[in-house]
N, CA, C and O atoms as a GROMACS GRO file, in nm:
protein
  400
    1MET      N    1   2.154   1.705   5.334
    1MET     CA    2   2.018   1.703   5.290
    1MET      C    3   1.979   1.836   5.230
    1MET      O    4   1.911   1.835   5.127
    2ASN      N    5   2.015   1.950   5.287
    2ASN     CA    6   1.984   2.082   5.232
    2ASN      C    7   2.041   2.104   5.094
    2ASN      O    8   1.981   2.170   5.009
    3ASN      N    9   2.167   2.042   5.072
    3ASN     CA   10   2.229   2.060   4.945
    3ASN      C   11   2.153   1.982   4.836
    3ASN      O   12   2.149   2.022   4.720
    4GLN      N   13   2.091   1.864   4.882
    4GLN     CA   14   2.012   1.786   4.787
    4GLN      C   15   1.893   1.864   4.736
    4GLN      O   16   1.862   1.865   4.617
    5LYS      N   17   1.825   1.932   4.831
    5LYS     CA   18   1.709   2.010   4.807
    5LYS      C   19   1.735   2.115   4.708
    5LYS      O   20   1.656   2.144   4.618
    6ARG      N   21   1.858   2.174   4.728
    6ARG     CA   22   1.895   2.288   4.636
    6ARG      C   23   1.925   2.240   4.495
    6ARG      O   24   1.891   2.306   4.397
    7ILE      N   25   1.986   2.130   4.485
    7ILE     CA   26   2.017   2.061   4.350
    7ILE      C   27   1.884   2.024   4.283
    7ILE      O   28   1.870   2.040   4.161
    8VAL      N   29   1.790   1.975   4.357
    8VAL     CA   30   1.662   1.937   4.292
    8VAL      C   31   1.589   2.064   4.247
    8VAL      O   32   1.536   2.072   4.136
    9PHE      N   33   1.587   2.163   4.337
    9PHE     CA   34   1.530   2.290   4.297
    9PHE      C   35   1.585   2.354   4.176
    9PHE      O   36   1.509   2.404   4.092
   10GLU      N   37   1.724   2.353   4.162
   10GLU     CA   38   1.783   2.409   4.049
   10GLU      C   39   1.752   2.327   3.919
   10GLU      O   40   1.742   2.386   3.811
   11LYS      N   41   1.736   2.192   3.931
   11LYS     CA   42   1.700   2.118   3.822
   11LYS      C   43   1.566   2.143   3.782
   11LYS      O   44   1.547   2.139   3.661
   12ILE      N   45   1.469   2.167   3.853
   12ILE     CA   46   1.329   2.203   3.834
   12ILE      C   47   1.330   2.336   3.766
   12ILE      O   48   1.261   2.357   3.667
   13ILE      N   49   1.408   2.428   3.821
   13ILE     CA   50   1.408   2.566   3.758
   13ILE      C   51   1.471   2.558   3.624
   13ILE      O   52   1.421   2.627   3.534
   14ASN      N   53   1.571   2.485   3.599
   14ASN     CA   54   1.637   2.470   3.473
   14ASN      C   55   1.538   2.406   3.373
   14ASN      O   56   1.523   2.453   3.260
   15TYR      N   57   1.474   2.301   3.415
   15TYR     CA   58   1.381   2.233   3.329
   15TYR      C   59   1.255   2.333   3.286
   15TYR      O   60   1.208   2.328   3.172
   16LEU      N   61   1.207   2.419   3.383
   16LEU     CA   62   1.107   2.512   3.344
   16LEU      C   63   1.151   2.620   3.254
   16LEU      O   64   1.076   2.667   3.168
   17LEU      N   65   1.277   2.663   3.272
   17LEU     CA   66   1.337   2.763   3.181
   17LEU      C   67   1.355   2.701   3.039
   17LEU      O   68   1.332   2.770   2.939
   18ASN      N   69   1.391   2.584   3.030
   18ASN     CA   70   1.402   2.513   2.899
   18ASN      C   71   1.271   2.507   2.836
   18ASN      O   72   1.262   2.529   2.715
   19VAL      N   73   1.167   2.478   2.907
   19VAL     CA   74   1.029   2.468   2.852
   19VAL      C   75   0.992   2.602   2.794
   19VAL      O   76   0.953   2.611   2.678
   20LEU      N   77   1.005   2.707   2.877
   20LEU     CA   78   0.971   2.848   2.835
   20LEU      C   79   1.055   2.885   2.708
   20LEU      O   80   1.008   2.949   2.615
   21LEU      N   81   1.173   2.843   2.712
   21LEU     CA   82   1.262   2.879   2.593
   21LEU      C   83   1.215   2.805   2.466
   21LEU      O   84   1.222   2.859   2.356
   22VAL      N   85   1.169   2.686   2.482
   22VAL     CA   86   1.117   2.615   2.360
   22VAL      C   87   0.984   2.677   2.319
   22VAL      O   88   0.960   2.689   2.199
   23ILE      N   89   0.903   2.714   2.404
   23ILE     CA   90   0.772   2.781   2.381
   23ILE      C   91   0.798   2.915   2.305
   23ILE      O   92   0.739   2.943   2.201
   24PHE      N   93   0.890   2.993   2.364
   24PHE     CA   94   0.926   3.114   2.297
   24PHE      C   95   0.981   3.102   2.166
   24PHE      O   96   0.954   3.184   2.079
   25GLY      N   97   1.070   2.989   2.142
   25GLY     CA   98   1.114   2.970   2.012
   25GLY      C   99   1.011   2.926   1.909
   25GLY      O  100   1.016   2.966   1.793
   26ILE      N  101   0.920   2.847   1.952
   26ILE     CA  102   0.799   2.814   1.862
   26ILE      C  103   0.719   2.937   1.825
   26ILE      O  104   0.682   2.956   1.709
   27ILE      N  105   0.694   3.018   1.919
   27ILE     CA  106   0.616   3.141   1.887
   27ILE      C  107   0.701   3.237   1.790
   27ILE      O  108   0.649   3.305   1.701
   28LEU      N  109   0.822   3.234   1.815
   28LEU     CA  110   0.909   3.318   1.716
   28LEU      C  111   0.909   3.266   1.579
   28LEU      O  112   0.897   3.340   1.482
   29LEU      N  113   0.924   3.131   1.568
   29LEU     CA  114   0.917   3.064   1.435
   29LEU      C  115   0.778   3.082   1.366
   29LEU      O  116   0.771   3.103   1.245
   30ILE      N  117   0.672   3.073   1.443
   30ILE     CA  118   0.538   3.094   1.381
   30ILE      C  119   0.530   3.235   1.338
   30ILE      O  120   0.477   3.261   1.230
   31SER      N  121   0.580   3.332   1.419
   31SER     CA  122   0.567   3.474   1.377
   31SER      C  123   0.646   3.494   1.246
   31SER      O  124   0.597   3.560   1.154
   32ILE      N  125   0.760   3.442   1.239
   32ILE     CA  126   0.849   3.460   1.122
   32ILE      C  127   0.773   3.395   0.999
   32ILE      O  128   0.757   3.459   0.896
   33TYR      N  129   0.730   3.277   1.014
   33TYR     CA  130   0.653   3.209   0.909
   33TYR      C  131   0.540   3.282   0.863
   33TYR      O  132   0.517   3.293   0.742
   34THR      N  133   0.463   3.335   0.957
   34THR     CA  134   0.338   3.421   0.912
   34THR      C  135   0.379   3.545   0.841
   34THR      O  136   0.316   3.587   0.744
   35GLY      N  137   0.491   3.608   0.890
   35GLY     CA  138   0.536   3.736   0.824
   35GLY      C  139   0.586   3.698   0.681
   35GLY      O  140   0.562   3.776   0.589
   36VAL      N  141   0.648   3.589   0.660
   36VAL     CA  142   0.703   3.558   0.531
   36VAL      C  143   0.593   3.522   0.436
   36VAL      O  144   0.600   3.555   0.318
   37GLN      N  145   0.489   3.454   0.487
   37GLN     CA  146   0.372   3.419   0.399
   37GLN      C  147   0.291   3.541   0.360
   37GLN      O  148   0.250   3.553   0.244
   38THR      N  149   0.267   3.632   0.455
   38THR     CA  150   0.179   3.743   0.427
   38THR      C  151   0.252   3.866   0.373
   38THR      O  152   0.194   3.933   0.288
   39LYS      N  153   0.375   3.903   0.414
   39LYS     CA  154   0.446   4.012   0.366
   39LYS      C  155   0.520   3.982   0.240
   39LYS      O  156   0.508   4.051   0.139
   40MET      N  157   0.598   3.875   0.249
   40MET     CA  158   0.684   3.861   0.136
   40MET      C  159   0.639   3.777   0.017
   40MET      O  160   0.685   3.792  -0.096
   41LEU      N  161   0.548   3.689   0.049
   41LEU     CA  162   0.483   3.601  -0.057
   41LEU      C  163   0.355   3.650  -0.101
   41LEU      O  164   0.302   3.603  -0.202
   42GLY      N  165   0.294   3.754  -0.026
   42GLY     CA  166   0.175   3.822  -0.065
   42GLY      C  167   0.041   3.750  -0.044
   42GLY      O  168  -0.062   3.785  -0.101
   43SER      N  169   0.050   3.644   0.045
   43SER     CA  170  -0.067   3.569   0.080
   43SER      C  171  -0.158   3.650   0.162
   43SER      O  172  -0.111   3.736   0.237
   44LYS      N  173  -0.290   3.630   0.153
   44LYS     CA  174  -0.391   3.708   0.230
   44LYS      C  175  -0.398   3.654   0.374
   44LYS      O  176  -0.441   3.730   0.461
   45TYR      N  177  -0.363   3.541   0.403
   45TYR     CA  178  -0.360   3.476   0.540
   45TYR      C  179  -0.252   3.373   0.553
   45TYR      O  180  -0.203   3.323   0.451
   46ALA      N  181  -0.213   3.338   0.672
   46ALA     CA  182  -0.114   3.238   0.687
   46ALA      C  183  -0.165   3.107   0.686
   46ALA      O  184  -0.271   3.084   0.744
   47ASP      N  185  -0.103   3.016   0.626
   47ASP     CA  186  -0.145   2.874   0.606
   47ASP      C  187  -0.048   2.781   0.675
   47ASP      O  188   0.068   2.776   0.636
   48PHE      N  189  -0.091   2.703   0.780
   48PHE     CA  190  -0.002   2.610   0.856
   48PHE      C  191  -0.045   2.475   0.818
   48PHE      O  192  -0.145   2.429   0.874
   49PHE      N  193   0.022   2.402   0.726
   49PHE     CA  194   0.000   2.273   0.693
   49PHE      C  195  -0.150   2.245   0.663
   49PHE      O  196  -0.210   2.149   0.712
   50GLY      N  197  -0.206   2.334   0.581
   50GLY     CA  198  -0.347   2.322   0.528
   50GLY      C  199  -0.453   2.376   0.634
   50GLY      O  200  -0.574   2.359   0.616
   51TYR      N  201  -0.403   2.440   0.744
   51TYR     CA  202  -0.502   2.504   0.840
   51TYR      C  203  -0.463   2.648   0.853
   51TYR      O  204  -0.346   2.684   0.850
   52SER      N  205  -0.572   2.732   0.867
   52SER     CA  206  -0.550   2.869   0.889
   52SER      C  207  -0.633   2.909   1.014
   52SER      O  208  -0.727   2.840   1.053
   53PHE      N  209  -0.595   3.022   1.073
   53PHE     CA  210  -0.653   3.077   1.199
   53PHE      C  211  -0.728   3.212   1.160
   53PHE      O  212  -0.676   3.298   1.088
   54PHE      N  213  -0.849   3.223   1.213
   54PHE     CA  214  -0.926   3.350   1.187
   54PHE      C  215  -0.991   3.388   1.321
   54PHE      O  216  -1.024   3.302   1.402
   55GLU      N  217  -1.010   3.524   1.344
   55GLU     CA  218  -1.084   3.569   1.455
   55GLU      C  219  -1.221   3.617   1.409
   55GLU      O  220  -1.234   3.694   1.313
   56VAL      N  221  -1.323   3.569   1.478
   56VAL     CA  222  -1.459   3.604   1.447
   56VAL      C  223  -1.487   3.751   1.487
   56VAL      O  224  -1.457   3.791   1.600
   57GLN      N  225  -1.545   3.831   1.395
   57GLN     CA  226  -1.567   3.975   1.429
   57GLN      C  227  -1.712   4.005   1.457
   57GLN      O  228  -1.738   4.098   1.533
   58THR      N  229  -1.808   3.936   1.403
   58THR     CA  230  -1.944   3.965   1.429
   58THR      C  231  -2.020   3.859   1.506
   58THR      O  232  -1.965   3.751   1.530
   59GLY      N  233  -2.142   3.885   1.545
   59GLY     CA  234  -2.220   3.787   1.614
   59GLY      C  235  -2.314   3.712   1.529
   59GLY      O  236  -2.412   3.660   1.583
   60SER      N  237  -2.295   3.700   1.396
   60SER     CA  238  -2.391   3.636   1.309
   60SER      C  239  -2.405   3.492   1.340
   60SER      O  240  -2.507   3.436   1.299
   61MET      N  241  -2.317   3.422   1.408
   61MET     CA  242  -2.323   3.285   1.445
   61MET      C  243  -2.313   3.271   1.591
   61MET      O  244  -2.252   3.175   1.639
   62ALA      N  245  -2.375   3.367   1.672
   62ALA     CA  246  -2.359   3.371   1.815
   62ALA      C  247  -2.403   3.241   1.889
   62ALA      O  248  -2.351   3.211   1.996
   63GLU      N  249  -2.496   3.167   1.833
   63GLU     CA  250  -2.542   3.050   1.897
   63GLU      C  251  -2.420   2.952   1.903
   63GLU      O  252  -2.412   2.874   1.998
   64THR      N  253  -2.324   2.955   1.804
   64THR     CA  254  -2.226   2.854   1.798
   64THR      C  255  -2.084   2.923   1.814
   64THR      O  256  -2.000   2.872   1.888
   65ILE      N  257  -2.059   3.035   1.747
   65ILE     CA  258  -1.930   3.098   1.745
   65ILE      C  259  -1.963   3.247   1.796
   65ILE      O  260  -2.053   3.312   1.743
   66ASN      N  261  -1.891   3.294   1.894
   66ASN     CA  262  -1.907   3.427   1.942
   66ASN      C  263  -1.803   3.525   1.888
   66ASN      O  264  -1.692   3.487   1.852
   67PRO      N  265  -1.843   3.653   1.884
   67PRO     CA  266  -1.738   3.760   1.833
   67PRO      C  267  -1.619   3.749   1.934
   67PRO      O  268  -1.636   3.737   2.055
   68GLY      N  269  -1.491   3.754   1.870
   68GLY     CA  270  -1.366   3.741   1.943
   68GLY      C  271  -1.314   3.601   1.958
   68GLY      O  272  -1.200   3.583   2.000
   69ASP      N  273  -1.394   3.501   1.926
   69ASP     CA  274  -1.349   3.364   1.926
   69ASP      C  275  -1.249   3.336   1.809
   69ASP      O  276  -1.271   3.389   1.701
   70TRP      N  277  -1.148   3.261   1.825
   70TRP     CA  278  -1.056   3.221   1.727
   70TRP      C  279  -1.110   3.089   1.667
   70TRP      O  280  -1.153   3.002   1.743
   71ILE      N  281  -1.111   3.072   1.538
   71ILE     CA  282  -1.151   2.956   1.470
   71ILE      C  283  -1.031   2.894   1.388
   71ILE      O  284  -0.946   2.967   1.337
   72VAL      N  285  -1.027   2.764   1.377
   72VAL     CA  286  -0.925   2.701   1.288
   72VAL      C  287  -1.002   2.650   1.169
   72VAL      O  288  -1.102   2.580   1.180
   73VAL      N  289  -0.953   2.687   1.062
   73VAL     CA  290  -1.017   2.654   0.933
   73VAL      C  291  -0.918   2.562   0.852
   73VAL      O  292  -0.802   2.592   0.825
   74LYS      N  293  -0.981   2.446   0.816
   74LYS     CA  294  -0.907   2.348   0.727
   74LYS      C  295  -0.935   2.379   0.586
   74LYS      O  296  -1.052   2.387   0.546
   75LEU      N  297  -0.834   2.398   0.509
   75LEU     CA  298  -0.851   2.439   0.360
   75LEU      C  299  -0.887   2.310   0.287
   75LEU      O  300  -0.813   2.212   0.280
   76THR      N  301  -1.009   2.320   0.234
   76THR     CA  302  -1.055   2.203   0.157
   76THR      C  303  -1.176   2.249   0.058
   76THR      O  304  -1.238   2.353   0.077
   77ASN      N  305  -1.200   2.164  -0.042
   77ASN     CA  306  -1.309   2.189  -0.131
   77ASN      C  307  -1.421   2.091  -0.101
   77ASN      O  308  -1.529   2.100  -0.159
   78LYS      N  309  -1.393   1.998  -0.010
   78LYS     CA  310  -1.501   1.901   0.026
   78LYS      C  311  -1.580   1.944   0.144
   78LYS      O  312  -1.537   1.934   0.259
   79VAL      N  313  -1.700   1.994   0.112
   79VAL     CA  314  -1.787   2.038   0.216
   79VAL      C  315  -1.918   1.968   0.195
   79VAL      O  316  -1.948   1.925   0.084
   80LYS      N  317  -1.997   1.956   0.298
   80LYS     CA  318  -2.129   1.910   0.296
   80LYS      C  319  -2.228   1.986   0.379
   80LYS      O  320  -2.187   2.068   0.462
   81LEU      N  321  -2.356   1.963   0.362
   81LEU     CA  322  -2.466   2.029   0.424
   81LEU      C  323  -2.438   2.043   0.578
   81LEU      O  324  -2.398   1.943   0.637
   82ASN      N  325  -2.456   2.154   0.645
   82ASN     CA  326  -2.446   2.174   0.783
   82ASN      C  327  -2.308   2.200   0.824
   82ASN      O  328  -2.287   2.232   0.941
   83ASP      N  329  -2.206   2.190   0.737
   83ASP     CA  330  -2.071   2.224   0.779
   83ASP      C  331  -2.061   2.368   0.797
   83ASP      O  332  -2.125   2.445   0.726
   84ILE      N  333  -1.974   2.408   0.900
   84ILE     CA  334  -1.943   2.564   0.909
   84ILE      C  335  -1.830   2.587   0.830
   84ILE      O  336  -1.725   2.525   0.849
   85ILE      N  337  -1.846   2.685   0.730
   85ILE     CA  338  -1.733   2.709   0.633
   85ILE      C  339  -1.692   2.861   0.647
   85ILE      O  340  -1.765   2.944   0.700
   86THR      N  341  -1.576   2.888   0.598
   86THR     CA  342  -1.523   3.019   0.593
   86THR      C  343  -1.494   3.048   0.438
   86THR      O  344  -1.423   2.967   0.378
   87TYR      N  345  -1.541   3.148   0.376
   87TYR     CA  346  -1.518   3.180   0.242
   87TYR      C  347  -1.485   3.329   0.239
   87TYR      O  348  -1.503   3.404   0.335
   88GLU      N  349  -1.431   3.369   0.112
   88GLU     CA  350  -1.394   3.510   0.092
   88GLU      C  351  -1.499   3.564  -0.002
   88GLU      O  352  -1.536   3.502  -0.101
   89ILE      N  353  -1.545   3.684   0.033
   89ILE     CA  354  -1.628   3.768  -0.050
   89ILE      C  355  -1.604   3.918  -0.046
   89ILE      O  356  -1.624   3.982   0.057
   90ASP      N  357  -1.562   3.972  -0.159
   90ASP     CA  358  -1.533   4.108  -0.169
   90ASP      C  359  -1.412   4.146  -0.064
   90ASP      O  360  -1.416   4.248   0.005
   91GLY      N  361  -1.310   4.056  -0.062
   91GLY     CA  362  -1.204   4.088   0.023
   91GLY      C  363  -1.219   4.056   0.173
   91GLY      O  364  -1.124   4.066   0.251
   92ASP      N  365  -1.344   4.018   0.210
   92ASP     CA  366  -1.369   3.986   0.357
   92ASP      C  367  -1.384   3.833   0.364
   92ASP      O  368  -1.418   3.767   0.266
   93TYR      N  369  -1.359   3.781   0.485
   93TYR     CA  370  -1.383   3.641   0.510
   93TYR      C  371  -1.498   3.616   0.594
   93TYR      O  372  -1.506   3.669   0.705
   94VAL      N  373  -1.589   3.537   0.550
   94VAL     CA  374  -1.723   3.520   0.619
   94VAL      C  375  -1.728   3.376   0.661
   94VAL      O  376  -1.689   3.288   0.584
   95THR      N  377  -1.778   3.349   0.783
   95THR     CA  378  -1.796   3.214   0.843
   95THR      C  379  -1.949   3.201   0.865
   95THR      O  380  -2.016   3.283   0.927
   96HIS      N  381  -1.997   3.088   0.807
   96HIS     CA  382  -2.143   3.057   0.831
   96HIS      C  383  -2.153   2.914   0.802
   96HIS      O  384  -2.064   2.852   0.743
   97ARG      N  385  -2.265   2.860   0.847
   97ARG     CA  386  -2.312   2.720   0.837
   97ARG      C  387  -2.361   2.710   0.692
   97ARG      O  388  -2.432   2.802   0.649
   98LEU      N  389  -2.328   2.606   0.613
   98LEU     CA  390  -2.367   2.572   0.481
   98LEU      C  391  -2.511   2.504   0.493
   98LEU      O  392  -2.524   2.395   0.547
   99ILE      N  393  -2.617   2.574   0.440
   99ILE     CA  394  -2.750   2.535   0.453
   99ILE      C  395  -2.815   2.485   0.321
   99ILE      O  396  -2.919   2.419   0.317
  100GLU      N  397  -2.740   2.524   0.211
  100GLU     CA  398  -2.799   2.482   0.083
  100GLU      C  399  -2.683   2.475  -0.020
  100GLU      O  400  -2.706   2.442  -0.136
   0.00000   0.00000   0.00000
């Protein structure tokens, strides 16, 4: 019985290590992909299948988005009134609600 517990324990540990290895691999691939896009291809931000990630720096939208929050931005030209959009102005990226 004790030997069976040890085998089950080893299987659980091996499974958890495999999950951690996959997570580490994904993080490594994302880091390489981001580096290639920004450093080698000269892109201003990394684009993942039409989506980008930005960190909010100011409290201008504090009712909805706080400084330090990460936002996911879908790259599109189709926007409508009251959408929260991110746009570039003078080399900075600004996130605000579209009011007109």
